[in-house]
N, C-alpha and C positions, 0 to 999 in steps of 0.2 A: 823320912826324914820332913819337918814341914817346910814348906815355901817361906822365902822371904819376899815382900812387897815393899819398895819404896813409894809411896803414893803422895802427889805435891797436891795443894789445895786441900787437905785433909780434915778442915776444921769447919766445912759447911758442902752442901749439894753431893755430887757423886764421890767426891774424894773421901766425905765422911760415911756414907753409906756404903761405899765398898771396903772402907777400913774395918766397919763392922762385920760386913760380909767374909771376909777374909780370916778376921779373928774369930769367928763363931766357926771355923771350917778348922781351926787347928792352927792357921798360918799364922807368922810373926810379920806385923806390920810396921815399919818405920814411916809412921805420920807426919809427912811434912809440911809445915806452916810457919808462916812470917810471926803468928804468936801461937807459938806449941801450948803455952800454958792452957789456952782455953779449951784443948782438946782434952785436958785431965777431967773436965765435969761434962765433957760429950759422950765420952768412951771409956767406960772400966772395964779393962781387960788386961791381964799380965801379958797377953801376947801382943798388945798396942806399946810403941814406944815413941811418943811424941819427940819431935826433933826440928831444929830451926833450918829452915832453908827460903831465902829468896832469890830466885831466879832473875830478878831485874837490877842485881848486882852487879858488879863486872865479873867477867869470866874467873879472873884469879880468886875473886872473895866464893864463887860459886863452887869451884874446885878445892878451896880451903874445908869449905862446909861440907862437899861428899865426901873428901878423906876423913872428915871427924865421924861422918853417918856411916862409912864403910868400915869404922873400926870397931863398932858396935857388935856386929854378927861378923865382921870379916869378909862380908860379901851381900850382895843384893842377887835373886834371880829374876823379878820382875818389876819392872819400872813403869809406875802410870802417871803420864805428865799430863795434868791435869788443871791445873790453876789456871784463871781467866777472869776476865771482867768484858762487861761491855761498854762501849763508849758510842755515846747517839749523839745526833746532831748532823745538819747538813755539812755536806764536805767545804762548801764556801765557808761555813760559820766556825766549824772547829779550827782550834789554833795548832800550828805547826809541832808544838809542845805536848799537845793532847793527842796528837796524830801520832808523832813518834812514842808518846806514852803507851797507848794501844796496842803498837806492834812490838813494842819490847815486851810489853807482857805477855799477849798471846800467840807471838813468832819468834821473837829473838831469843826470849829468855828460856822458852823450851827447848831452842836449839842447842843454847849454851849448856845446859843441865846434859843433854847427851852427849855434848861434846866431853864434858866435865866426867862422865862415866862411862864412855867407850871405852879409854884405854885398858879397865879394869875387866870388863866384859869381853874384851878382846883377848887379853889375856888369859882369862876362865875360858874362852871358848864355848861358852854359851851365855843365855839370857834371853827376855823377851822385852820389848819395849810397847806399851800402848800409848798412843797418842789420841788425846779427847778432842776431837775437833767439832764439827757442827755441820747440821744441813744448810745453815746460811752459807757454807761455802761454795755452795752450788747456783747461787740467785743475787740477785740486786733488792736492796729493801730501802726505800726513801728513810732518810735519818738515821740508819745504822748501817750505813755501807762502810763505814771503817772496821766496824767489827766483823763485816761478812768478808771483807779483803784480808784482815789478818788471818783469819780461820781459811779462807783459801791460800793464802801465801803459807800456812803452817800444813796446809794438805798436800802442796806438792814438795815441800820440804821435808816432811815424814815420808812421802812414796819414793823421794829420790833416795833419800837416806836407807831406806830399807833395800833398796838395790845395792847402795854400795856395800854393807855390811852381812848379807847373808851368809856370805862366804867364809865368814868368821864365827857360823854357828848360832847368830843372834838373830831371832824373830822379831817381826813386825806386825802389829794390827791398828788400823787407822779406825778409830770408833766416831761415827758421826749422828750424834742425837739429834732426836726432834726437839719441840719443846717439851719440858719437862719442870714438874711444879718443885724445883729448887728455889735458890734465894739469888739465882744469876741475875734477874730482873728486879729486884727488890730496890727501891729506890735508898733504903739505907744500908745497901749492902753492896752487889756488884755490878751495878749499874751507875756511868756518870754521864750527865746530860749538860748541854750547853746552857749557859747562864742566859737570863734575858737581855743583860747587858750586849751579849755578843751575837744576840739574834738580829738577823736584816729583817726588816720590814715585807723584803719580797717573797722569804718563805712564811710569813707568819699564819697562811692557811695550812700549809705542807706541814709545819711545827705541830700546831693545832691538832691535825688528825694523826700524825705520827705520835704526841703525847697520850690522845687518846687510846689510841690502839695498844700501847704498851702497858697502859693501864689496865686495859682490858684482858691483856695477855696473863699478867702475872696474878697466880693462882686460880688460872683458869686452863693451865696446860694441859695436854693428853697425858703426859708420861708420869708414870709414880717411879721416884727416883730408887725407892727400894728394890723395885721390880726391875728396873734398867739396871743397877747395881749387881743384883743376884745374876742378870743375862751376862753382865761383863765377864763375872767371875767364872760362870759356864763355860764361858767361850775360849775363855784366856786358859782353865785348867781343861777342857775337853772334858767336862762333867756335866753331872744333870741334864738339862734341857741341848746342851751340845755334846754329850756323851759320844766320844767315838769320833768327832770332828775335828778337822785339823783346823788350826788358827788359821782365818780368812784374813787377805789382804786389808778387806775393806769391811767394816760392821755398821750398817746404817741401823741405829736404834730407836725404835719406835715406828709404829705405820706411819704415822706423818713423815718421818724421815724418808722410809721406802718411797712413799707417794710423790714429796717432793725433789728426792734425788733422780727418780723414774722422767718426773714431768720435765726435768730440766736438760736431762742426757737425750730425751727426745726431740725437744725445741733444737737443741743442737744438730744434732743428727738431719732434721729436716731442713736446717741452715743450710748445712752443708750439700745437701742433697738438691736443694733448689739452685743453687749457683756453680754446681760441679761443672757442669759444660762450659760455661764462661770461665769460672776460675783456670779450667785445664788451657785457656786460649792463651795465656802466659808462658806456657812451658815453650823450652827450645825443641824444634821437631828431633826426633831420634834419627838418629842417621840410618 
């Protein structure tokens, strides 16, 4: 029997490419988007069913949407929590409203989607959750720290959730991609910046550098999203390049992700080691 996927953010980027890969393999895909009608022109396959889902809505509305989605095939096997966007701007400049919006889209919304689906998966006694994070969760970046922080929060929520649900027969994998040539950094798509009126003179030079960096990043990313989506599919289904391998807890996706995550972990270990003896001075002596 073919697998049934539910993929959020399916109208662009990894969501779209993974929808195409799964459909080509004969699996059925519930391709979720806030604008599912867009998918009809992007994917032509009887294996793909566009569905409406906005994880930024209140939990009760997400639960209603999930109920309708589950009714289509009666179940889902694999859930890919992929939808996200990038909020740029210096932390002092970005409004509290935009800050909440970033965490709602990248952290709280994905968690609510899992809350809506878990009762069904627990009853079923099986399922696979795939959380699309980012290597950005591992380091700070001037002008992009809200996005990085939202992905760092998502990272630990997903890892924590995995430990709470594994005994129900539900597996989880956190995918942390590097820079891929998707529309995530496109000014007309999934990136939102601060307006000139909200920018502070004190950050003029740093904003200028950040704007130039993002303009240079877009279209020059190292990763190929088509290849990346195929790798995700192979790892999740233990096929192709990942044949015979168990689902990992963490999948850094792209050589830049492997490099940056390793560098961040090494810096943390070096800091721990440097102050290890001093830190231990705070301990109550053992009897």
